[in-house]
C-alpha positions as CSV (number, residue, x, y, z in Angstrom):
1,M,-84.1,-19.5,10.5
2,E,-82.1,-19.1,13.6
3,T,-78.7,-20.8,13.7
4,T,-76.7,-21.6,16.8
5,Q,-73.0,-21.8,16.8
6,E,-71.6,-24.6,18.9
7,T,-68.4,-23.6,20.7
8,T,-66.0,-25.6,22.7
9,E,-64.0,-23.2,24.8
10,D,-60.5,-24.2,25.6
11,P,-60.0,-23.5,29.3
12,Y,-56.4,-22.7,28.7
13,L,-54.9,-19.5,27.2
14,R,-53.0,-20.1,24.0
15,C,-49.9,-18.3,22.8
16,P,-50.8,-15.7,20.1
17,K,-47.6,-16.5,18.3
18,C,-47.5,-20.3,18.2
19,L,-50.8,-21.4,19.8
20,T,-49.1,-23.5,22.5
21,R,-50.9,-23.7,25.9
22,L,-49.5,-20.9,28.2
23,D,-48.1,-21.7,31.6
24,Q,-48.8,-19.4,34.5
25,V,-45.6,-18.1,36.3
26,F,-45.1,-15.4,38.9
27,L,-42.9,-12.3,38.6
28,C,-42.8,-10.1,41.7
29,E,-45.7,-12.3,43.0
30,I,-47.8,-11.2,40.0
31,P,-49.2,-14.1,37.8
32,I,-48.2,-13.7,34.2
33,E,-48.4,-16.1,31.2
34,R,-45.3,-17.7,29.6
35,C,-45.1,-19.9,26.5
36,P,-43.0,-22.9,27.0
37,D,-42.3,-23.3,23.3
38,C,-41.3,-19.8,22.1
39,D,-40.6,-18.3,25.5
40,G,-43.0,-15.4,24.9
41,I,-44.2,-13.5,27.9
42,W,-47.8,-12.3,28.0
43,L,-49.2,-9.7,30.4
44,D,-52.7,-8.7,31.1
45,A,-53.7,-5.1,31.3
46,G,-52.0,-3.3,34.3
47,E,-49.6,-6.1,35.1
48,L,-46.5,-4.4,33.6
49,D,-47.3,-1.3,35.7
50,L,-47.5,-3.5,38.9
51,I,-44.3,-5.2,38.1
52,M,-42.6,-1.9,37.4
53,Q,-43.8,-0.4,40.7
54,R,-42.5,-3.4,42.7
55,E,-39.2,-3.5,40.8
56,R,-38.5,0.2,41.3
57,S,-38.6,-0.3,45.1
58,N,-36.0,-3.1,44.7
59,E,-32.9,-1.5,43.2
60,G,-30.9,-4.7,43.3
61,S,-33.2,-6.5,40.9
62,W,-32.2,-6.9,37.2
63,F,-35.5,-5.4,36.1
64,G,-35.1,-2.5,38.5
65,K,-31.7,-1.8,37.2
66,L,-33.0,-1.9,33.6
67,L,-35.8,0.5,34.5
68,G,-33.3,2.9,36.1
69,K,-31.2,3.0,32.9
70,L,-34.3,3.5,30.7
71,E,-35.6,6.4,32.8
72,K,-32.3,8.4,32.6
């Protein structure tokens, strides 16, 4: 007997921590996901590398300053 599993896919991404629908925000013009309830930030593969590359070229940014301190 073959069974089929009915799925209703949620078109929105959910926070892995609290299951709230994630909002898309932009950091360095890169779309990332943010949870409005727990303030978690979720990045897809490669997004952190892109953000770091862009921030390194902007030494006045807070993230760029943090990266400089971490690399020393």
